[in-house]
C-alpha positions as MATLAB code, in Angstrom:
seq = 'XXXXXXXXXXXXXXXXXXXXXXXXXXXXXXXXXXXXXXXXXXXXXXXXXXXXXXXXXXXXXXXXXXXXXXXXXXXXXXXXXXXXXXXXXXXXXXXXXXXXXXXXXXXXXXXXXXXXXXXXXX';
ca = [
       8.310   14.584   10.605;
       6.926   13.062   13.896;
       6.943   14.991   16.781;
       6.298   14.101   20.707;
       4.309   16.432   23.110;
       3.203   15.511   26.592;
       0.103   14.019   25.484;
       0.103   13.762   21.676;
       2.082   12.488   18.886;
       2.053   14.672   16.115;
       2.736   13.511   12.265;
       3.180   16.145    9.737;
       4.104   15.560    6.191;
       5.141   18.658    4.054;
       5.033   18.236    0.125;
       6.583   19.911   -2.602;
       4.417   22.274   -4.304;
       1.781   20.147   -6.244;
       3.135   16.859   -4.860;
       0.711   16.152   -2.330;
      -1.828   13.187   -2.594;
      -5.086   14.527   -4.496;
      -7.026   11.315   -5.224;
     -10.248   10.187   -3.178;
      -8.368    7.854   -0.912;
      -5.129    8.625    0.903;
      -3.857    7.667    4.504;
      -0.806    8.383    6.483;
       0.266    5.410    8.506;
       2.975    5.441   11.335;
       4.230    2.364   12.554;
       6.315    2.181   16.197;
       7.835   -0.645   17.664;
      10.156   -1.731   20.126;
      11.372   -5.287   20.673;
      14.237   -6.720   22.675;
      16.605   -9.710   21.732;
      14.529  -12.259   22.584;
      11.757  -10.744   20.233;
       9.734   -9.587   23.087;
       7.929   -6.156   22.611;
       5.317   -4.447   20.873;
       4.262   -2.540   17.806;
       1.481   -0.185   17.428;
       0.179    1.648   13.848;
      -1.652    4.720   14.078;
      -3.556    5.666   10.778;
      -5.199    8.839    9.557;
      -7.012    8.173    6.291;
      -9.238   10.414    4.089;
     -11.981    8.966    1.862;
     -13.522   11.542   -0.356;
     -12.188   14.309    1.953;
     -13.547   12.829    5.169;
     -10.959   11.786    7.739;
     -10.990    8.781   10.261;
      -8.047    8.539   12.975;
      -7.159    5.238   14.624;
      -4.324    3.446   16.454;
      -4.200   -0.234   16.812;
      -1.807   -1.981   19.373;
      -0.696   -5.386   17.826;
      -0.047   -6.777   21.078;
      -3.642   -6.557   22.167;
      -5.492   -6.673   18.722;
      -7.334   -3.514   19.965;
      -8.277   -0.352   17.874;
      -8.834    3.063   19.201;
     -10.658    5.374   16.984;
      -9.987    8.947   17.719;
     -12.049   12.085   16.683;
     -11.796   12.860   13.073;
     -10.635   16.453   13.869;
      -7.433   14.893   14.817;
      -6.530   14.754   10.833;
      -6.108   17.812    8.899;
      -4.884   18.774    5.053;
      -4.098   22.397    4.219;
      -2.435   22.574    0.850;
       0.610   20.700    0.916;
       0.633   19.932    4.467;
      -0.908   16.740    5.871;
      -1.141   16.727    9.758;
      -2.421   13.587   11.972;
      -2.342   14.016   15.801;
      -2.373   10.549   17.996;
      -3.156    9.855   21.563;
       0.781    9.748   23.017;
      -0.246    7.161   25.477;
       0.380    3.968   23.077;
       3.626    5.228   21.932;
       4.719    5.967   25.583;
       3.843    2.500   26.472;
       6.404    1.248   24.281;
       9.188    2.579   26.581;
      12.163    4.311   25.944;
      14.232    3.348   22.395;
      11.232    2.816   20.186;
      11.690    3.128   16.378;
       9.252    4.417   13.712;
       8.741    4.695   10.428;
       5.613    6.412    8.463;
       4.261    5.860    4.918;
       1.700    7.916    2.860;
      -0.525    5.999    0.689;
      -2.757    7.129   -2.368;
      -5.636    4.536   -3.583;
      -3.707    1.604   -1.644;
      -0.253    2.325   -3.087;
       2.742    3.641   -0.949;
       3.770    6.848   -2.561;
       6.205    8.452    0.212;
       7.908    6.901    3.299;
       9.722    8.635    5.953;
      11.989    7.732    9.180;
      13.630    9.429   12.074;
      16.438   10.241    9.336;
      13.935   12.729    7.919;
      13.430   14.639   10.929;
      11.677   13.840   14.320;
      12.186   14.718   18.090;
      10.217   11.433   19.054;
];
């Protein structure tokens, strides 16, 4: 689920018991974009990655080719719930009507995907 607050965008993945990624490397990647009919617009990717239990969080703006690294405390895994909190400003800059999808990867392989149909108030 992706939820918006005043200054943060939060991605929460709740897995069935025992189905959460358990490998030494896994990540959550949220892709958000907005393009008009002429193809003008932008895309961002927000990533929370865990390697050997250590998190790293970033947002990459495809339009500017700039990456913003966020505090590692913005990512958490507790049992079957993975949570990542991202700065809302890059999402807000897309304007109204942007679309999103999210993918969970484990050891480089996509294992789960979700979209607004799976639950979002963004």
